[in-house]
Backbone as numpy.savetxt, mean C-alpha at the origin, in Angstrom:
# Nx Ny Nz CAx CAy CAz Cx Cy Cz
3.84 4.34 -12.00 4.69 3.71 -11.03 5.84 4.64 -10.72
6.34 4.60 -9.54 7.46 5.44 -9.18 8.72 4.84 -9.77
9.61 5.66 -10.25 10.83 5.13 -10.82 12.01 5.56 -9.98
13.08 4.81 -10.10 14.30 5.12 -9.37 14.97 6.33 -9.98
15.90 6.90 -9.26 16.64 8.05 -9.76 17.43 7.62 -10.99
17.63 8.54 -11.95 18.37 8.16 -13.15 19.79 7.73 -12.81
20.31 6.80 -13.61 21.66 6.29 -13.38 22.68 7.34 -13.80
23.84 7.25 -13.18 24.93 8.15 -13.53 25.39 7.85 -14.94
25.89 8.85 -15.67 26.35 8.59 -17.03 27.38 7.48 -17.05
27.23 6.55 -17.99 28.17 5.44 -18.13 27.86 4.27 -17.21
26.86 4.41 -16.33 26.53 3.33 -15.41 25.66 2.29 -16.13
25.73 1.07 -15.64 24.91 0.00 -16.19 23.46 0.27 -15.82
22.51 0.01 -16.73 21.10 0.17 -16.38 20.70 -0.85 -15.33
19.80 -0.46 -14.46 19.32 -1.34 -13.40 18.29 -2.30 -13.95
18.30 -3.51 -13.42 17.31 -4.51 -13.82 16.02 -4.35 -13.04
16.00 -3.43 -12.06 14.83 -3.26 -11.23 14.93 -4.08 -9.95
15.81 -5.09 -9.93 15.99 -5.89 -8.73 16.93 -5.15 -7.80
16.67 -5.21 -6.50 17.55 -4.50 -5.59 18.93 -5.15 -5.60
19.93 -4.33 -5.64 21.29 -4.83 -5.63 21.81 -4.89 -4.21
22.94 -5.49 -4.02 23.50 -5.55 -2.68 23.95 -4.16 -2.26
23.83 -3.91 -0.97 24.34 -2.63 -0.49 25.72 -2.85 0.08
26.38 -1.77 0.44 27.76 -1.86 0.90 27.86 -2.73 2.15
26.80 -2.76 2.97 26.84 -3.55 4.19 26.67 -5.03 3.95
26.21 -5.46 2.79 25.99 -6.88 2.59 27.05 -7.53 1.71
27.97 -6.75 1.18 29.03 -7.30 0.35 30.27 -7.48 1.23
30.71 -8.72 1.41 31.88 -8.92 2.28 33.13 -8.32 1.65
33.98 -7.80 2.50 35.25 -7.25 2.03 36.12 -8.40 1.54
37.08 -8.06 0.71 37.96 -9.09 0.17 38.61 -9.85 1.31
38.54 -11.18 1.26 39.13 -12.02 2.30 38.20 -12.21 3.49
37.03 -11.57 3.48 36.13 -11.68 4.63 35.50 -13.06 4.72
35.45 -13.79 3.63 34.84 -15.12 3.66 35.75 -16.16 4.27
37.01 -15.81 4.52 37.95 -16.76 5.10 37.91 -16.66 6.61
37.91 -17.81 7.29 37.91 -17.75 8.75 39.21 -17.16 9.25
39.16 -16.45 10.38 40.39 -15.91 10.94 41.31 -17.07 11.30
42.60 -16.81 11.30 43.54 -17.88 11.58 43.28 -18.44 12.98
43.21 -19.77 13.05 43.00 -20.43 14.32 41.54 -20.46 14.73
40.63 -19.96 13.91 39.21 -19.95 14.29 38.37 -20.53 13.19
37.07 -20.55 13.41 36.14 -21.03 12.39 35.10 -19.96 12.13
34.51 -20.01 10.96 33.48 -19.04 10.60 32.15 -19.52 11.16
31.68 -18.90 12.25 30.44 -19.31 12.88 29.28 -18.39 12.54
29.57 -17.20 12.04 28.51 -16.24 11.75 27.78 -16.63 10.47
26.46 -16.37 10.40 25.72 -16.67 9.17 26.18 -15.73 8.06
25.91 -16.10 6.82 26.32 -15.23 5.71 25.69 -13.85 5.86
26.42 -12.81 5.47 25.97 -11.44 5.61 24.80 -11.12 4.68
24.53 -11.98 3.70 23.46 -11.69 2.75 22.10 -12.17 3.22
22.01 -12.88 4.36 20.72 -13.31 4.87 19.91 -12.10 5.29
18.62 -12.04 4.89 17.81 -10.90 5.31 17.52 -10.98 6.80
17.36 -9.84 7.45 17.04 -9.87 8.88 15.65 -10.45 9.07
15.45 -11.14 10.18 14.15 -11.73 10.47 13.32 -10.71 11.24
12.77 -9.74 10.52 12.00 -8.67 11.15 10.51 -8.78 10.87
10.07 -9.91 10.32 8.65 -10.10 10.04 8.21 -9.49 8.72
9.12 -8.85 7.98 8.73 -8.19 6.75 8.23 -9.18 5.70
8.75 -10.40 5.70 8.27 -11.36 4.71 6.82 -11.73 5.00
6.45 -11.79 6.28 5.06 -12.05 6.63 4.18 -10.90 6.18
4.64 -9.68 6.37 3.90 -8.49 5.93 3.78 -8.49 4.41
4.84 -8.84 3.72 4.80 -8.91 2.26 3.79 -9.95 1.79
3.74 -11.09 2.47 2.77 -12.13 2.10 1.34 -11.64 2.32
1.10 -10.92 3.42 -0.23 -10.38 3.70 -0.60 -9.33 2.65
0.38 -8.54 2.23 0.14 -7.52 1.21 -0.23 -8.18 -0.12
0.49 -9.20 -0.50 0.20 -9.92 -1.75 -1.19 -10.55 -1.67
-1.55 -11.09 -0.51 -2.89 -11.66 -0.34 -3.96 -10.58 -0.50
-3.68 -9.36 0.00 -4.62 -8.24 -0.17 -4.77 -7.88 -1.64
-3.66 -7.86 -2.36 -3.72 -7.56 -3.79 -4.52 -8.62 -4.53
-4.29 -9.88 -4.19 -5.02 -10.97 -4.83 -6.52 -10.83 -4.58
-6.89 -10.49 -3.34 -8.31 -10.32 -3.02 -8.89 -9.10 -3.73
-8.13 -8.01 -3.77 -8.60 -6.78 -4.42 -8.78 -6.98 -5.91
-8.00 -7.86 -6.49 -8.09 -8.09 -7.94 -9.45 -8.65 -8.35
-10.19 -9.21 -7.40 -11.50 -9.77 -7.74 -12.65 -8.79 -7.44
-12.32 -7.58 -7.02 -13.34 -6.57 -6.71 -13.59 -5.72 -7.94
-14.84 -5.60 -8.33 -15.19 -4.80 -9.51 -15.21 -3.32 -9.19
-15.80 -2.95 -8.06 -15.96 -1.56 -7.68 -15.79 -1.41 -6.18
-15.10 -0.37 -5.77 -14.96 -0.06 -4.35 -15.37 1.39 -4.15
-16.15 1.61 -3.12 -16.63 2.94 -2.76 -15.72 3.50 -1.68
-15.19 4.69 -1.90 -14.32 5.36 -0.94 -15.01 6.62 -0.45
-15.13 6.76 0.87 -15.68 7.96 1.48 -14.62 8.55 2.39
-14.26 9.81 2.13 -13.24 10.48 2.94 -13.42 11.99 2.79
-12.65 12.76 3.54 -12.68 14.21 3.39 -12.10 14.58 2.03
-12.58 15.67 1.47 -12.11 16.07 0.13 -10.61 16.33 0.10
-10.01 16.78 1.23 -8.55 16.98 1.27 -7.81 15.64 1.21
-8.36 14.63 1.88 -7.75 13.30 1.82 -7.88 12.73 0.41
-9.03 12.95 -0.22 -9.22 12.50 -1.61 -8.20 13.19 -2.52
-7.98 14.49 -2.32 -7.02 15.22 -3.15 -5.60 14.68 -2.94
-5.24 14.41 -1.69 -3.93 13.81 -1.40 -3.79 12.48 -2.14
-4.81 11.64 -2.03 -4.77 10.33 -2.68 -4.68 10.47 -4.19
-5.46 11.37 -4.74 -5.45 11.60 -6.18 -4.09 12.11 -6.65
-3.52 13.08 -5.91 -2.21 13.65 -6.27 -1.13 12.57 -6.40
-1.17 11.59 -5.52 -0.12 10.57 -5.52 -0.46 9.36 -6.39
-1.70 8.94 -6.38 -2.07 7.71 -7.07 -2.24 7.89 -8.57
-2.53 9.10 -9.01 -2.76 9.34 -10.44 -1.53 8.99 -11.27
-0.36 8.95 -10.65 0.87 8.60 -11.36 1.05 7.09 -11.57
0.23 6.30 -10.89 0.35 4.85 -11.03 -0.29 4.42 -12.36
0.37 3.55 -13.11 -0.15 3.20 -14.44 -1.50 2.48 -14.42
-1.91 1.93 -13.30 -3.19 1.22 -13.25 -4.31 2.05 -12.62
-4.01 3.28 -12.22 -5.05 4.12 -11.63 -5.81 4.88 -12.71
-7.12 4.90 -12.58 -7.98 5.68 -13.46 -8.83 6.58 -12.59
-8.93 7.86 -12.93 -9.77 8.77 -12.19 -11.21 8.29 -12.34
-11.91 8.12 -11.23 -13.28 7.59 -11.31 -14.22 8.52 -12.08
-15.17 7.91 -12.77 -16.21 8.68 -13.46 -17.18 9.29 -12.46
-17.35 8.61 -11.35 -18.34 9.04 -10.37 -17.66 9.49 -9.09
-17.63 10.81 -8.88 -17.10 11.42 -7.67 -18.16 12.40 -7.20
-18.59 12.27 -5.95 -19.69 13.07 -5.44 -19.27 13.80 -4.17
-19.66 15.08 -4.06 -19.46 15.83 -2.82 -20.57 15.44 -1.85
-20.19 15.13 -0.62 -21.15 14.80 0.43 -21.15 15.90 1.48
-22.06 15.83 2.40 -22.13 16.80 3.50 -20.85 16.73 4.34
-20.53 17.83 4.98 -19.38 17.85 5.89 -18.03 17.85 5.20
-17.98 18.25 3.94 -16.71 18.31 3.23 -16.18 16.97 2.80
-17.04 15.95 2.83 -16.60 14.61 2.44 -16.82 14.39 0.95
-16.09 13.42 0.44 -16.18 13.03 -0.97 -16.44 11.54 -1.03
-17.24 11.15 -2.01 -17.51 9.74 -2.28 -17.01 9.46 -3.70
-16.14 8.48 -3.82 -15.61 8.11 -5.14 -15.77 6.61 -5.32
-16.16 6.22 -6.52 -16.29 4.81 -6.86 -15.10 4.40 -7.72
-14.21 3.62 -7.11 -12.98 3.18 -7.78 -13.20 1.84 -8.46
-12.57 1.67 -9.61 -12.56 0.34 -10.23 -11.63 -0.56 -9.41
-11.77 -1.85 -9.59 -10.87 -2.77 -8.91 -9.42 -2.52 -9.28
-9.18 -2.19 -10.52 -7.83 -1.89 -10.99 -7.28 -0.65 -10.27
-8.11 0.37 -10.11 -7.67 1.57 -9.39 -7.47 1.27 -7.91
-8.30 0.39 -7.34 -8.11 -0.01 -5.95 -6.75 -0.67 -5.76
-6.35 -1.50 -6.70 -5.01 -2.10 -6.64 -3.94 -1.02 -6.64
-4.09 -0.01 -7.49 -3.13 1.09 -7.54 -3.09 1.86 -6.22
-4.25 2.04 -5.60 -4.31 2.72 -4.30 -3.55 1.91 -3.25
-3.76 0.60 -3.23 -3.06 -0.24 -2.26 -1.55 -0.18 -2.44
-1.09 -0.27 -3.67 0.36 -0.23 -3.93 0.94 1.14 -3.61
0.30 2.19 -4.06 0.82 3.54 -3.86 0.85 3.92 -2.38
-0.23 3.64 -1.66 -0.25 4.01 -0.24 0.75 3.19 0.57
0.95 1.95 0.19 1.97 1.15 0.88 3.35 1.76 0.66
3.66 2.12 -0.59 4.96 2.71 -0.89 5.15 4.04 -0.18
4.12 4.88 -0.18 4.21 6.18 0.51 4.41 5.99 2.00
3.72 5.03 2.58 3.84 4.79 4.02 5.23 4.29 4.37
5.76 3.40 3.57 7.11 2.86 3.82 8.21 3.90 3.62
8.04 4.77 2.61 9.10 5.70 2.24 8.84 7.12 2.73
7.91 7.32 3.64 7.48 8.66 4.00 8.16 9.31 5.16
9.39 8.92 5.49 10.07 9.51 6.64 10.23 11.02 6.50
10.40 11.52 5.28 10.59 12.95 5.07 9.28 13.73 5.20
8.15 13.05 5.09 6.84 13.70 5.16 5.95 12.90 6.12
6.04 13.18 7.42 5.26 12.39 8.38 3.75 12.51 8.21
3.27 13.65 7.73 1.83 13.80 7.50 1.39 12.91 6.33
2.13 12.96 5.24 1.83 12.10 4.10 1.93 10.63 4.48
2.92 10.30 5.30 3.09 8.92 5.74 1.88 8.46 6.54
1.39 9.32 7.44 0.23 8.97 8.26 -1.03 8.82 7.40
-1.25 9.76 6.49 -2.42 9.67 5.60 -2.36 8.40 4.76
-1.21 8.15 4.15 -1.06 6.96 3.30 -1.26 5.69 4.11
-0.70 5.65 5.31 -0.83 4.46 6.15 -2.28 4.19 6.54
-3.01 5.26 6.84 -4.41 5.09 7.22 -5.26 4.64 6.05
-5.07 5.26 4.89 -5.82 4.84 3.70 -5.49 3.37 3.38
-4.21 3.03 3.45 -3.79 1.66 3.14 -4.43 0.66 4.11
-4.40 0.98 5.40 -4.97 0.07 6.40 -6.47 -0.13 6.19
-7.19 0.97 5.96 -8.64 0.85 5.76 -8.97 0.12 4.47
-8.21 0.36 3.43 -8.45 -0.33 2.17 -8.21 -1.83 2.33
-7.15 -2.19 3.03 -6.87 -3.61 3.26 -7.95 -4.25 4.12
-8.45 -3.51 5.13 -9.53 -4.05 5.96 -10.78 -4.30 5.11
-11.11 -3.35 4.26 -12.30 -3.49 3.41 -12.13 -4.66 2.45
-10.95 -4.82 1.90 -10.68 -5.92 0.97 -10.76 -7.26 1.71
-10.24 -7.31 2.93 -10.26 -8.55 3.70 -11.68 -8.96 4.06
-12.58 -8.00 4.14 -13.97 -8.27 4.51 -14.86 -8.54 3.31
-14.29 -8.91 2.18 -15.07 -9.18 0.98 -14.98 -10.63 0.60
-15.77 -10.99 -0.37 -15.73 -12.35 -0.88 -16.84 -13.18 -0.29
-17.08 -14.32 -0.88 -18.15 -15.20 -0.41 -17.89 -15.65 1.02
-18.87 -15.38 1.88 -18.78 -15.86 3.26 -17.76 -15.17 4.13
-17.26 -14.01 3.73 -16.27 -13.31 4.54 -16.92 -12.84 5.84
-16.26 -13.09 6.98 -16.84 -12.66 8.25 -16.82 -11.14 8.35
-17.89 -10.56 8.78 -17.95 -9.12 9.00 -17.92 -8.29 7.74
-18.25 -8.88 6.61 -18.20 -8.14 5.36 -19.21 -6.99 5.39
-18.75 -5.81 5.03 -19.63 -4.65 4.94 -19.94 -4.42 3.48
-21.20 -4.44 3.17 -21.58 -4.19 1.79 -22.61 -3.08 1.76
-22.72 -2.46 0.62 -23.64 -1.35 0.44 -24.34 -1.54 -0.90
-25.62 -1.49 -0.90 -26.36 -1.69 -2.14 -26.42 -0.41 -2.97
-25.96 0.70 -2.43 -25.90 1.94 -3.20 -27.26 2.57 -3.38
-27.27 3.82 -3.76 -28.52 4.55 -3.90 -29.21 4.27 -5.23
-28.54 3.56 -6.13 -29.14 3.27 -7.44 -29.42 1.78 -7.60
-29.50 1.07 -6.47 -29.76 -0.36 -6.55 -28.57 -1.14 -7.08
-27.38 -0.57 -6.95 -26.17 -1.27 -7.40 -26.01 -2.56 -6.62
-25.34 -3.54 -7.21 -25.03 -4.72 -6.43 -24.12 -4.32 -5.26
-23.88 -5.23 -4.37 -23.05 -4.95 -3.21 -21.71 -4.35 -3.62
-21.27 -3.35 -2.85 -20.04 -2.64 -3.18 -19.13 -2.61 -1.95
-17.88 -2.97 -2.12 -16.90 -2.85 -1.05 -16.76 -1.38 -0.70
-16.82 -1.05 0.59 -16.79 0.35 1.00 -15.63 0.61 1.96
-14.89 1.65 1.67 -13.76 2.10 2.49 -14.17 3.45 3.06
-14.21 3.57 4.37 -14.63 4.81 5.00 -13.49 5.36 5.85
-13.13 6.62 5.60 -12.14 7.34 6.40 -12.87 8.52 7.04
-13.57 8.25 8.12 -14.34 9.30 8.78 -14.61 8.88 10.21
-13.56 8.77 11.01 -13.73 8.41 12.42 -14.35 9.59 13.15
-15.30 9.28 13.98 -15.99 10.33 14.75 -16.01 9.93 16.21
-16.09 10.93 17.09 -16.14 10.59 18.51 -17.43 9.85 18.86
-17.35 9.03 19.88 -18.52 8.32 20.35 -19.41 9.33 21.07
-20.71 9.39 20.74 -21.60 10.34 21.40 -21.63 10.12 22.91
-21.73 11.22 23.65 -21.80 11.13 25.11 -23.01 10.31 25.51
-22.84 9.49 26.56 -23.94 8.68 27.04 -24.10 7.37 26.32
-23.19 7.05 25.42 -23.30 5.78 24.67 -22.55 4.70 25.37
């Protein structure tokens, strides 16, 4: 898991919960209405209504669904796999897959455990949210995250549009995440 920067010497240890920022702490006397007026503004500690709570709920639902997946098959370019491995290997729930295969066209196929899939979802979400300094990493993380969430959403009993793969060894159905968009052939 990614950790916060170390605290300054003599500082109180963080509980991990986000603390108030300077913009959300009212200045001394700010809670009092101005003379002759009334306080009509909402409290400064209310979170902005930007839809993030809805996104957080959808993310938690994806994690809950992914938690029931035993194995997920990931197909992507070997450079994308290396990017994912470089970042996700630091997550405490990620395990390097036993089965990683080179495919034609520089692609890689990796079979992730459900636990590792959860780590991929968390890590790519964090990289996408915090990736302003690295727009390429942000784009890669965002795409992997989106495809993984789509694959997870298409699983489970009776899921509409579920894509399953029986595998080349007669494996039971496997959730598959593919990162290999190709142009539509001419004349199609």
